DRENBA-740685 format. One line per field, with one value per residue: residue number from 0; residue in three letters; x, y, z of N, C-alpha, C in turn. Coordinates in pm, whole numbers. Atoms other than C-alpha are relative to their C-alpha. Layout:
N
nr = NUM ...
rest = ALA ...
nX = X ...
nY = Y ...
nZ = Z ...
caX = X ...
caY = Y ...
caZ = Z ...
cX = X ...
cY = Y ...
cZ = Z ...
//
This chain:
209
nr = 0 1 2 3 4 5 6 7 8 9 10 11 12 13 14 15 16 17 18 19 20 21 22 23 24 25 26 27 28 29 30 31 32 33 34 35 36 37 38 39 40 41 42 43 44 45 46 47 48 49 50 51 52 53 54 55 56 57 58 59 60 61 62 63 64 65 66 67 68 69 70 71 72 73 74 75 76 77 78 79 80 81 82 83 84 85 86 87 88 89 90 91 92 93 94 95 96 97 98 99 100 101 102 103 104 105 106 107 108 109 110 111 112 113 114 115 116 117 118 119 120 121 122 123 124 125 126 127 128 129 130 131 132 133 134 135 136 137 138 139 140 141 142 143 144 145 146 147 148 149 150 151 152 153 154 155 156 157 158 159 160 161 162 163 164 165 166 167 168 169 170 171 172 173 174 175 176 177 178 179 180 181 182 183 184 185 186 187 188 189 190 191 192 193 194 195 196 197 198 199 200 201 202 203 204 205 206 207 208
rest = MET PHE LYS THR ILE ASN ALA VAL GLN ILE HIS VAL SER LEU ASP GLU ILE GLU PRO GLU VAL TRP ARG ARG LEU VAL LEU PRO VAL HIS TRP ASN LEU GLU GLN VAL HIS LEU ALA ILE GLN ALA ALA PHE ASN TRP TRP ASN TYR HIS LEU HIS GLU PHE ARG ILE GLY GLY LEU ARG TYR GLY ASP VAL GLU LEU LEU THR GLU ASP ALA PHE ASP ASP ASP PRO ARG ALA PHE ASP PHE ARG GLU VAL ARG LEU ARG ASP PHE GLU HIS GLY ALA ILE PHE ASN TYR LEU TYR ASP PHE GLY ASP SER TRP ARG HIS SER VAL ALA ILE GLU GLU PHE ARG ALA LEU GLU VAL ALA SER ARG HIS GLY VAL CYS ILE ASP GLY GLY ARG ALA ARG PRO PRO GLU ASP VAL GLY GLY VAL LEU GLY TYR LYS ARG PHE LEU GLU ILE MET SER ASP ARG GLU ASP PRO GLU HIS ALA GLU THR LYS ARG TRP CYS GLY GLY HIS PHE ASP PRO GLU TRP PHE ASP LEU ALA VAL VAL ASP LYS ASP VAL ARG ASN ALA LEU ARG PRO ASN VAL LYS ARG ARG LEU TYR GLN PRO LYS PRO LYS ARG SER GLU PRO LYS THR ALA
nX = -43 43 -111 45 -8 -97 14 145 30 118 13 25 27 96 169 46 -91 6 21 -65 -129 -8 -129 31 -80 26 -72 17 160 -25 -32 102 29 -125 -77 73 -8 -178 -8 53 -57 -106 69 46 -98 52 -80 22 -21 146 62 14 87 84 113 60 130 59 -93 -125 -129 -129 -63 123 -47 16 123 77 -28 53 118 60 142 109 -28 -156 -53 -84 -65 -122 -30 -85 57 44 -106 45 39 152 119 32 -10 132 42 -27 -6 -87 -126 -6 -143 25 165 26 11 113 -28 45 -70 61 -101 102 -64 30 -26 -110 -118 -109 -166 -125 -62 84 -95 20 49 113 -34 96 -11 64 68 28 12 -48 112 -14 -104 16 25 20 114 104 69 41 -144 -72 74 -52 -148 -5 50 -128 -123 2 19 -143 23 87 -98 -40 -79 -120 -8 55 -117 -97 51 16 -137 -9 19 64 89 98 -24 -161 -9 -108 -3 -126 0 113 -26 -127 53 83 -87 -37 120 -11 -123 33 -65 6 20 90 -42 115 61 2 -112 37 -35 -141 -13 -28 -120 41 -94 -76 18
nY = 68 -26 -83 -24 -124 -17 -158 -38 -156 -21 -150 -47 -153 -71 -35 -88 -137 -22 88 106 58 157 58 108 98 115 66 148 31 75 -78 0 -133 -53 -18 -139 -100 -57 -50 -148 -78 -70 -65 -132 -50 -18 35 145 39 8 103 33 122 1 42 48 72 -2 66 -75 87 -29 47 64 -57 -124 -44 36 -105 -140 -23 -123 -13 74 119 26 104 -10 133 -23 -36 90 139 -26 -40 -76 100 51 -110 -1 -145 -106 -21 -123 36 -116 18 -145 -5 -94 7 -151 -71 57 -23 111 21 106 67 60 117 -38 81 93 -29 95 -77 89 35 -17 -66 36 -115 -79 -100 -109 -3 -129 -62 -133 -65 31 74 -135 48 67 -102 -167 -9 46 -101 -126 -43 5 -108 -100 -11 -74 -100 -89 0 -107 -150 -37 -114 84 -10 134 53 53 94 146 15 116 115 115 53 -125 32 76 -16 95 54 54 129 -19 113 68 7 100 129 18 37 129 112 25 52 119 1 -33 -133 -86 -141 -54 -132 -77 -124 4 -49 -134 -24 -53 -200 25 -62 -86 16 -116 -20
nZ = -137 -133 -117 -108 -117 -95 -7 -10 -18 -102 19 -144 -9 -134 10 -66 47 161 123 -45 -53 55 51 85 -48 -1 -134 23 19 -137 -138 -97 -43 -74 104 75 -108 23 126 15 -79 104 92 -59 -94 -155 -29 -59 -130 -47 -6 146 29 101 -23 104 -48 -165 -120 -13 16 -44 -122 -83 -144 -2 16 -123 -108 26 96 8 27 -94 3 -46 64 100 48 29 105 56 62 107 116 118 91 -56 29 150 76 -35 -126 -97 -150 -83 -88 -105 -77 -103 -54 -66 130 103 130 56 143 91 103 151 65 197 121 -38 109 42 17 52 -121 -139 -62 -156 -65 75 95 43 135 59 -107 -31 -100 -97 -91 -125 -81 -129 -147 43 -11 82 116 -27 -14 136 77 -73 26 127 -9 -61 96 99 -10 -47 -88 -102 -127 -13 89 -44 -70 51 97 -69 -38 141 91 46 180 21 125 -40 144 38 -5 67 16 -51 -133 -47 50 -74 -112 0 25 -149 -101 -60 -64 -169 -37 147 -55 47 -44 -93 48 151 77 31 118 10 53 157 20 103 146 -9 119
caX = 8792 8651 8813 8769 8619 8853 8768 8464 8385 8233 8107 8110 7959 7863 7501 7363 7659 7632 7765 7890 8184 8253 8523 8506 8701 8812 8903 8965 8637 8771 8796 8586 8401 8667 8876 8652 8598 9001 8956 8693 8897 9203 8991 8842 9129 8931 9156 9005 8961 8581 8319 8209 7932 7763 7428 7272 6910 6837 7136 7439 7788 8112 8319 8054 8249 8270 7936 7757 7927 7817 7491 7335 6995 6690 6878 7203 7271 7538 7696 8064 8186 8461 8220 8091 8284 8238 8177 7846 7669 7499 7556 7356 7334 7342 7423 7553 7869 7851 8167 8168 7843 7880 7924 7729 7890 7713 7805 7621 7816 7682 7835 7890 8061 8222 8576 8820 9155 9433 9631 9451 9572 9615 9516 9253 9283 9105 9031 8802 8628 8541 8586 8705 8543 8475 8739 8732 8519 8381 8044 7843 7645 7542 7899 8045 7804 7903 8280 8245 8084 8376 8635 8499 8452 8807 8598 8417 8562 8634 8800 9153 9111 8906 9193 9428 9220 9196 9597 9570 9432 9099 8949 8618 8680 9026 9069 9372 9367 9729 9730 9421 9499 9836 9635 9399 9669 9814 9484 9584 9903 9968 10064 10017 10079 9805 9811 9612 9538 9451 9760 9810 9862 10213 10293 10321 10690 10672 10732 11022 11036
caY = 5994 6021 6276 6264 6538 6660 7048 7227 7618 7783 8160 8335 8672 8875 8922 9238 9481 9658 9703 9331 9167 8844 8577 8298 8001 7686 7408 7028 6847 6632 6913 6904 7210 7289 7313 7563 7759 7814 7884 8176 8303 8354 8470 8742 8809 8742 8679 8346 8430 8434 8169 8049 7799 7674 7648 7410 7272 7433 7245 7385 7260 7333 7268 7059 7145 7517 7561 7375 7576 7902 7840 8154 8056 7805 7516 7408 7127 7117 6870 6814 7005 6761 6509 6702 6726 6959 6633 6564 6894 6917 7150 7467 7423 7719 7714 7982 8038 8298 8431 8627 8570 8933 9097 8843 8847 8612 8463 8265 7996 7868 7528 7684 7412 7070 7059 6793 6962 6820 6807 6771 7028 6999 7350 7614 7905 8255 8300 8607 8863 9215 9432 9455 9288 9526 9543 9307 9426 9731 9629 9442 9609 9901 9946 9919 10181 10420 10332 10450 10750 10872 10753 10974 11292 11435 11693 11399 11423 11034 11026 11063 10790 10533 10595 10469 10209 10028 10066 10440 10315 10170 10131 9967 9914 9748 9394 9256 8915 8805 8893 8709 8414 8378 8408 8111 7890 7912 7851 7534 7619 7586 7936 8102 8502 8691 9075 9290 9566 9627 9697 10057 10180 10245 10639 10652 10791 11151 11201 11379 11553
caZ = 9147 9482 9731 10057 10293 10498 10552 10662 10567 10840 10850 11181 11265 11574 11649 11712 11531 11224 10975 11049 11230 11048 10968 10705 10857 10714 10969 10962 10933 11270 11494 11783 11935 12190 11888 11708 12036 11977 11632 11668 11955 11744 11465 11674 11879 12195 12456 12597 12953 12993 13020 12663 12523 12218 12173 11932 11908 12259 12433 12578 12481 12654 12937 13162 13503 13425 13294 13569 13825 13673 13506 13435 13345 13439 13280 13431 13212 12987 12726 12670 12376 12310 12206 11903 11582 11269 11083 11270 11118 10786 10526 10596 10967 11199 11546 11838 12016 12322 12456 12801 12981 13118 12781 12590 12263 12071 11730 11468 11280 10929 10812 10411 10275 10307 10123 9993 10033 9807 10126 10455 10702 11085 11147 11058 10831 10766 10414 10433 10680 10810 11036 11380 11672 11989 12263 12549 12870 12667 12796 12563 12263 12424 12570 12246 12087 12371 12341 11962 12033 12290 12050 11775 11978 12093 12311 12539 12885 12857 12552 12671 12932 12699 12448 12679 12787 12423 12342 12232 11876 11779 11411 11413 10992 11056 10943 10814 10648 10699 11077 11139 10941 11136 11445 11338 11201 11582 11734 11877 12008 12389 12541 12218 12268 12174 12124 12389 12151 11765 11557 11520 11161 11047 10949 10573 10499 10383 9997 9886 9555
cX = -39 98 -77 -28 71 -9 -127 41 -95 -28 -17 -36 -54 -103 -1 93 -45 63 82 132 -1 147 -55 134 25 105 -16 -123 6 5 -107 -58 73 78 -51 -46 151 25 -64 68 108 -73 -24 94 -54 119 -44 10 -147 -72 -78 -84 -35 -124 -69 -130 -23 90 116 139 104 71 -97 60 -15 -143 -99 15 -12 -114 -74 -167 -82 41 142 65 70 71 175 58 117 -39 -76 94 -87 -64 -164 -105 -31 11 -119 -17 44 5 60 94 -23 139 -45 -143 -28 -37 -101 36 -31 8 -80 110 -80 114 -11 39 101 115 98 129 90 89 -62 81 -32 -46 -94 89 -94 13 -71 -71 -15 -35 60 -90 16 87 -56 -52 -47 -143 -120 -42 -5 138 87 -42 49 151 32 -15 117 118 -19 -16 126 -57 -73 104 39 98 139 35 -64 102 107 -34 9 129 39 -38 -133 -84 -92 10 135 -39 119 42 138 25 -107 5 129 -57 -80 113 83 -72 3 135 38 99 44 -28 -105 -11 -105 -81 -20 122 -4 63 156 -29 51 145 -25 87 89 -12 106
cY = 62 76 -18 109 6 141 56 165 52 163 40 150 16 48 140 134 4 110 -154 -46 -119 -69 -99 -119 -130 -97 -123 -50 -102 63 2 129 87 45 110 119 97 74 141 78 58 63 107 63 30 -64 -125 15 25 -137 -8 -140 16 -40 -49 -88 18 -74 101 -89 72 -71 -42 105 145 65 -40 66 133 20 135 18 -124 -151 -28 -86 30 -131 38 30 -82 -108 48 53 63 -122 -57 104 -29 129 87 14 129 -7 132 -44 159 3 103 22 130 95 -31 56 -144 14 -120 -35 -58 -87 35 -98 -109 -38 -116 85 -110 -70 35 95 -27 125 95 109 113 -3 144 75 161 59 -25 -28 109 -62 -94 75 126 -10 -68 112 112 69 50 131 110 40 81 147 82 -10 105 134 24 91 -108 2 -147 -30 -44 -146 -108 -26 -66 -108 -113 26 155 22 -88 53 -96 -76 -112 -173 -20 -188 -89 5 -113 -156 -72 -56 -146 -117 -35 6 -80 -13 29 135 71 157 58 185 69 118 -21 93 144 24 84 145 -30 116 137 24 98 25 -49
cZ = 100 72 121 101 89 89 14 11 66 -23 132 45 138 0 45 -36 -112 -19 83 12 -42 -44 -87 44 -127 58 -35 53 150 115 77 46 84 -95 -70 96 -31 -66 14 94 -55 -113 26 78 130 88 83 145 63 -39 -165 -7 -132 19 -101 28 136 83 -27 -4 49 99 108 158 13 15 107 130 -15 -89 39 -29 75 -11 6 -98 -121 -56 -24 -132 -76 -82 -136 -88 -114 -117 24 -70 -147 -87 29 124 84 110 68 74 103 65 110 30 43 -118 -113 -148 -53 -148 -68 -66 -92 -44 -171 -61 64 -116 2 -34 -76 115 131 99 147 74 -85 -103 -4 -126 -39 153 0 83 139 129 120 107 132 108 -26 48 -49 -104 38 61 -96 -65 74 -25 -133 9 61 -84 -106 30 97 150 117 77 36 -101 26 68 -67 -114 63 34 -110 -60 -57 -168 -18 -181 -32 -153 -16 -18 -103 -36 80 152 55 -41 75 131 12 -35 141 108 119 81 133 14 -135 42 -85 26 72 -103 -147 -42 -18 -161 -36 -71 -129 6 -103 -138 -5 -183 -80
//
């Protein structure tokens, strides 16, 4: 029996960060790129207050009004990302997503699989991933490298202030599938509250004899 394709599995990874920071998402096939943008924001816990765009085949897609007002390269043209849907892509297609034109967090997005779910979902889910994304406003790839150096050296004169700035804790290896999946499921909810900092690890209870 023929089953209707109703979902797309995508792999999203941050460029220029090693080891890789990545998420694997399953999203409704009818979603447009504005909705994909919100899903990526949720999956990486970005705060969604910087400019963003998709780059597909050399063309820019995003909020046309914002992008044309704040063009940062020689080509100010931009196309409405609401007009492009996941079903418009082919299996194996790869395109780019840029968040924060200052820090320039570039993501590679790969169309891994078109799926026919038994029950079509109206929200996205995260099914896998690895490592924490860098803090917002850390200064891009080079700023993040310096941030990790400071956080790993308690003798660094900037350590205490930097630790307070990032919420008192940061583990670059952190990834909690349940937490991230919940964020992605709520990605399209209006006025959704997003945590400002990475969850702190729970203290283990002392063992009793």
